C-alpha positions as CSV (number, residue, x, y, z in Angstrom):
1,M,9.3,-4.5,13.8
2,V,9.7,-0.5,14.2
3,G,8.6,-0.4,17.6
4,S,5.4,-1.7,20.0
5,T,1.9,-0.3,19.9
6,L,0.8,2.9,21.9
7,T,-0.9,1.0,24.5
8,S,-3.1,3.9,26.4
9,E,-7.1,3.5,26.2
10,H,-9.1,2.2,23.0
11,D,-11.8,4.0,21.4
12,A,-15.1,2.0,20.0
13,G,-13.9,1.2,16.6
14,G,-10.3,-0.2,18.6
15,L,-8.1,2.8,17.4
16,L,-5.5,3.1,20.3
17,L,-5.6,6.7,21.5
18,E,-3.4,8.9,23.7
19,Q,-4.1,9.8,26.9
20,H,-5.2,13.7,27.8
21,D,-4.4,14.0,31.4
22,G,-2.1,16.8,30.7
23,S,0.3,14.4,33.6
24,A,2.9,13.7,31.0
25,P,3.5,14.0,27.2
26,W,1.5,11.1,25.7
27,Y,5.2,9.2,24.3
28,A,6.1,9.4,28.0
29,Q,6.5,5.3,30.1
30,L,5.0,3.3,27.2
31,P,4.8,-0.2,28.0
32,M,6.0,-2.8,25.4
33,A,3.0,-4.9,23.6
34,G,3.5,-8.8,23.4
35,M,4.6,-9.0,19.7
36,G,2.2,-11.9,19.3
37,D,-0.6,-11.0,21.2
38,V,-4.1,-10.2,19.9
39,A,-5.7,-7.0,20.7
40,Q,-9.7,-6.8,20.1
41,P,-12.1,-3.9,21.5
42,P,-13.7,-5.2,24.9
43,L,-17.4,-6.4,23.8
44,E,-20.2,-5.3,26.3
45,A,-22.0,-8.3,28.5
46,D,-25.3,-7.4,27.2
47,H,-24.3,-7.0,23.6
48,Q,-26.6,-7.8,20.8
49,F,-26.3,-9.0,17.6
50,S,-27.1,-6.3,15.1
51,L,-26.4,-5.3,11.0
52,I,-24.4,-3.0,12.1
53,D,-22.6,-5.7,13.9
54,F,-22.5,-8.0,11.0
55,F,-21.0,-5.2,8.6
56,F,-19.5,-3.6,10.8
57,P,-17.9,-6.6,13.3
58,P,-15.5,-5.9,16.0
59,V,-11.6,-5.2,14.7
60,Q,-8.8,-7.5,15.9
61,E,-6.1,-5.9,15.8
62,L,-2.3,-7.2,15.8
63,P,-0.3,-4.8,18.4
64,G,3.6,-4.3,17.2
65,Y,3.2,-6.7,14.4
66,Y,4.5,-4.2,10.9
67,D,4.5,-4.1,7.7
68,P,6.8,-1.9,6.0
69,F,6.1,-2.0,2.2
70,S,2.0,-1.1,3.4
71,R,0.5,2.0,4.0
72,Q,0.4,1.5,7.8
73,F,2.0,4.3,9.9
74,A,4.4,4.7,12.7
75,Y,4.4,6.6,15.8
76,G,7.5,7.3,15.3
77,S,10.0,4.9,17.9
78,A,6.8,5.1,20.0
79,G,4.9,2.5,18.2
80,V,2.7,1.9,15.3
81,Q,-0.5,1.9,14.1
82,P,-2.2,-1.8,15.0
83,Y,-1.8,-4.0,12.7
84,R,-5.7,-5.2,11.2
85,L,-6.5,-9.2,11.1
86,G,-9.7,-10.2,9.1
87,W,-11.5,-8.7,7.0
88,F,-9.7,-4.6,5.8
89,S,-10.5,-2.7,2.6
90,Y,-9.0,-0.5,0.3
91,D,-10.3,1.7,-1.9
92,D,-8.5,5.0,-4.2
93,F,-9.2,7.2,-6.8
94,V,-5.9,8.4,-9.0
95,F,-5.9,11.3,-11.7
96,M,-3.5,12.3,-14.0
97,P,-4.2,15.5,-15.9
98,K,-3.5,15.8,-19.4
99,A,0.4,16.1,-20.7
100,R,1.8,15.8,-23.5
101,A,3.1,12.5,-25.5
102,T,5.6,12.1,-27.7
103,V,3.1,10.4,-30.3
104,G,1.5,13.3,-31.1
105,G,-1.7,14.8,-28.5
106,N,-2.4,14.5,-24.8
107,F,-2.5,11.4,-22.4
108,Q,-4.5,11.7,-19.6
109,N,-5.2,8.6,-16.8
110,L,-7.7,8.2,-14.4
111,Q,-7.6,5.3,-12.2
112,W,-10.2,3.7,-9.4
113,N,-8.0,1.0,-7.1
114,T,-9.9,-1.4,-4.7
115,W,-9.0,-4.3,-2.7
116,L,-10.2,-6.2,0.1
117,R,-7.7,-8.1,2.6
118,Y,-8.0,-11.0,5.0
119,S,-5.8,-11.3,7.7
120,Q,-4.7,-14.0,10.4
121,V,-2.4,-15.4,12.9
122,L,-1.3,-19.0,12.6
123,P,0.6,-21.6,14.4
124,G,4.6,-20.5,15.3
125,S,4.3,-16.7,15.2
126,L,3.4,-16.7,11.6
127,V,1.0,-13.6,10.2
128,F,-0.9,-15.1,7.0
129,A,-2.8,-12.2,4.3
130,W,-4.1,-12.6,1.4
131,T,-5.7,-9.7,-0.9
132,A,-8.4,-9.5,-3.6
133,G,-7.8,-6.4,-5.7
134,L,-9.6,-4.7,-8.6
135,N,-7.6,-2.1,-10.5
136,G,-9.3,0.2,-13.3
137,Q,-7.3,2.4,-15.2
138,F,-9.3,4.7,-18.1
139,W,-7.2,6.5,-20.9
140,T,-7.9,9.6,-22.8
141,G,-5.7,10.0,-26.3
142,P,-2.8,9.8,-27.3
143,T,-3.6,10.7,-30.7
144,G,-0.9,9.8,-32.7
145,I,-1.6,5.5,-31.4
146,N,-4.7,3.6,-31.6
147,F,-5.1,3.6,-28.1
148,P,-7.3,1.7,-25.6
149,A,-10.1,3.5,-23.3
150,D,-9.3,1.6,-20.2
151,G,-7.4,-1.2,-19.0
152,D,-8.1,-3.8,-15.5
153,Q,-6.1,-5.6,-13.5
154,L,-7.7,-8.6,-11.4
155,L,-5.1,-9.2,-8.8
156,S,-4.5,-12.1,-6.0
157,D,-1.8,-11.5,-3.6
158,F,-0.6,-14.0,-0.8
159,Q,1.5,-13.1,1.8
160,L,3.1,-15.0,4.7
161,S,5.3,-12.9,7.1
162,S,6.9,-14.0,10.9
163,N,6.2,-12.1,13.8
164,W,9.0,-13.5,16.2
165,G,10.1,-11.5,19.5
166,A,13.3,-11.5,17.5
167,P,15.5,-9.1,15.9
168,W,15.2,-11.1,12.6
169,N,11.8,-11.8,10.7
170,W,10.9,-12.5,7.1
171,Q,8.5,-11.7,4.4
172,L,7.3,-14.0,1.0
173,G,4.4,-12.9,-1.6
174,V,3.5,-14.1,-4.4
175,T,0.7,-11.8,-6.9
176,P,-0.5,-14.1,-9.8
177,Q,-2.4,-11.5,-11.5
178,I,-4.7,-11.0,-15.0
179,N,-4.3,-7.4,-16.7
180,S,-5.7,-6.4,-19.8
181,D,-8.4,-4.6,-22.2
182,F,-10.7,-7.1,-22.3
183,S,-11.3,-6.2,-25.7
184,R,-10.1,-9.8,-27.0
185,T,-9.5,-13.2,-25.7
186,L,-7.2,-13.3,-23.0
187,N,-3.7,-15.0,-23.4
188,S,-0.1,-15.2,-22.2
189,N,0.0,-11.5,-22.4
190,S,-2.3,-10.5,-20.3
191,L,-1.4,-13.3,-17.5
192,M,1.4,-12.3,-15.1
193,C,2.6,-13.6,-11.6
194,D,4.4,-11.5,-9.8
195,V,6.8,-12.4,-6.7
196,R,9.2,-11.2,-3.5
197,A,11.2,-12.0,-0.5
198,V,12.6,-9.8,2.0
199,V,14.2,-9.9,5.4
200,L,13.9,-8.0,8.0
201,Y,16.6,-7.2,10.7
202,R,15.9,-5.1,13.6
203,P,19.2,-4.4,16.3
204,V,17.6,-1.4,18.3
205,P,14.7,-0.7,18.4
206,E,15.3,2.8,15.9
207,W,16.8,1.2,13.5
208,T,15.5,-1.8,10.8
209,L,16.8,-3.3,7.9
210,A,15.6,-4.7,5.1
211,F,17.3,-7.1,2.5
212,G,14.8,-8.5,-0.6
213,A,14.4,-8.8,-4.0
214,A,11.7,-8.8,-6.2
215,L,10.3,-10.3,-10.2
216,W,7.9,-8.3,-11.2
217,N,6.8,-10.7,-14.3
218,R,4.6,-7.9,-15.3
219,A,6.8,-6.4,-17.2
220,S,10.1,-8.5,-19.2
221,D,10.8,-9.9,-15.9
222,H,11.8,-7.1,-14.1
223,L,14.1,-7.9,-11.0
224,I,14.1,-5.0,-8.6
225,P,15.7,-4.3,-5.1
226,Y,13.1,-4.8,-3.1
227,G,14.2,-3.3,0.8
228,G,16.2,-0.8,2.5
229,V,16.5,1.4,5.8
230,I,13.5,1.7,8.5
231,W,15.1,4.5,10.9
232,A,12.8,6.0,13.8
233,P,14.9,9.0,15.5
234,N,11.8,9.7,18.2
235,E,8.7,9.7,18.8
236,R,7.9,11.9,15.7
237,W,9.4,11.2,12.6
238,E,10.4,7.9,10.8
239,F,12.2,7.8,7.7
240,R,11.1,4.6,5.7
241,L,14.1,4.5,3.0
242,L,12.5,1.5,0.7
243,F,12.6,0.8,-2.6
244,P,10.1,0.7,-4.6
245,R,8.3,3.1,-2.1
246,S,9.8,5.0,0.3
247,R,8.6,7.6,2.6
248,V,9.4,10.1,5.7
249,S,6.5,10.5,8.1
250,Y,6.1,12.9,10.8
251,Y,2.8,12.2,13.8
252,V,1.2,15.5,14.1
253,G,-1.0,14.2,17.0
254,N,-4.5,13.8,18.0
255,L,-6.2,16.5,16.3
256,R,-10.2,16.3,17.4
257,G,-10.4,13.3,17.4
258,F,-8.2,12.0,14.6
259,E,-4.8,10.6,14.7
260,A,-3.2,12.5,12.0
261,W,0.5,11.9,10.3
262,G,2.0,14.5,7.1
263,Y,4.5,12.5,4.5
264,V,6.4,12.7,1.8
265,S,6.9,9.8,-0.5
266,G,8.3,8.4,-3.2
267,E,7.6,5.3,-5.6
268,Y,8.6,3.8,-8.8
269,N,5.1,2.4,-10.6
270,L,5.4,-0.2,-13.1
271,E,1.9,-1.7,-14.5
272,A,1.7,-3.9,-17.4
273,Y,-1.7,-4.7,-19.9
274,Q,-2.4,-7.2,-22.8
275,L,-3.6,-4.3,-25.3
276,D,-5.6,-3.9,-28.6
277,I,-3.3,-1.5,-30.8
278,Q,-2.8,-3.3,-34.0
279,G,-6.2,-4.2,-35.0
280,P,-8.5,-6.9,-34.8
281,R,-6.6,-9.8,-34.6
282,V,-3.1,-8.6,-32.7
283,S,-2.5,-7.5,-29.0
284,V,0.5,-6.9,-27.4
285,R,1.6,-6.3,-23.9
286,G,2.0,-2.4,-22.8
287,E,4.1,-1.6,-19.7
288,F,3.5,1.5,-18.1
289,S,6.3,3.1,-15.8
290,D,7.2,6.4,-14.2
291,Y,8.5,8.2,-10.8
292,R,6.3,9.8,-8.4
293,L,7.0,12.3,-5.9
294,L,4.1,12.7,-3.5
295,K,2.9,15.1,-0.2
296,G,0.1,13.7,1.8
297,F,-1.4,13.6,4.8
298,N,-3.4,10.8,6.6
299,L,-6.0,10.9,9.0
300,Q,-7.2,7.7,11.1
301,R,-10.4,7.7,13.5
302,G,-11.5,4.1,14.9
303,R,-11.8,1.7,11.9
304,W,-11.4,4.6,9.5
305,N,-8.0,5.8,7.5
306,F,-8.4,8.9,5.2
307,F,-6.0,9.9,3.0
308,W,-4.7,12.5,-0.2
309,E,-1.9,13.0,-1.5
310,G,-0.6,14.8,-4.7
311,G,2.7,15.6,-6.7
312,A,4.5,15.2,-9.9
313,V,5.3,12.1,-12.1
314,F,8.5,12.0,-13.9
315,D,10.3,9.9,-16.6
316,R,6.7,8.8,-17.9
317,H,7.0,6.1,-20.6
318,V,4.4,3.5,-22.7
319,R,6.4,0.5,-23.8
320,F,5.1,-2.2,-25.8
321,R,6.8,-5.9,-26.2
322,G,7.9,-6.4,-29.9
323,P,8.6,-3.7,-32.7
324,V,4.7,-1.3,-32.8
325,H,4.9,1.5,-30.8
326,E,7.3,3.5,-27.6
327,F,6.1,7.0,-26.4
328,G,7.1,9.0,-23.5
329,I,4.8,11.4,-21.4
330,N,6.0,14.4,-20.2
331,E,6.2,15.3,-16.6
332,G,2.8,16.2,-15.1
333,L,1.0,16.5,-11.9
334,M,-0.8,13.2,-9.9
335,I,-3.4,13.7,-7.2
336,R,-4.6,10.6,-5.1
337,T,-7.0,10.6,-2.4
338,G,-8.7,7.0,-0.8
339,V,-10.1,5.8,2.5
340,T,-9.2,2.5,4.2
341,Y,-12.0,0.6,6.9
């Protein structure tokens, strides 16, 4: 979508690395990888089956394929991180320290988010991805409302995308989910299903336009724009100006064997859970929303990506369906760190 991947030498984990022979800059004379090619690290003839191979099988990659709504990074206009096929895991931890709530007391949020994705290439140059996710929220406060201590999200996301060697491509996705504090029998307040659709147009290598929409059933059937503009002016910078998540990233280079990026991101976040806040027989759907401005860095080596980001959270609200409660939370801080492998 943004450009082909760097195609120099591979390390043992399948990461495409730059050459350091001193003859030319790393971005000089980059060959273009085929859009439908699947790259695999070479296997030795005497390769023996082992527990390491079972739990960490050789990485399969799809060079040139780019999902701008994921955490995949770009080397500016020179290419993108190869898209991982097969199994791909993600874990992160989020901490939002105590901030004053309008209903009294303070509100604090601690999260653990994990998901496992399986991707494969289908006939017709299509890419299918299925993601199973578990996200846990652990809340402290506020004092002015009978707020639960935790909530959990169980989701199953299905995505189908085109990978045509042409300016036009598309992406469709649906995400059924169950979100609740699980303190009572589940009802319609816990059952949700989000859908999204986007068309991607890349007239020149430096520009990609995304036109789409998403229906977030998780929060009162919230219809939002889903798209924007991606600009990669050179071999270092990428401006991913999208909604609901934008990111401006800079490829630093290879630091002691790690491919490194620094970035600034902006996010609109909205979640919902079935919550028990009125008594033993009544539950409501609570909707959490905020805007986030974060600064971070990403390090990649082999199959592993490590990232850390932190910044400010604005316009924080918790709303409940029905005439129950609504409260705001003062602007606060957020720290997120995680790993993909």
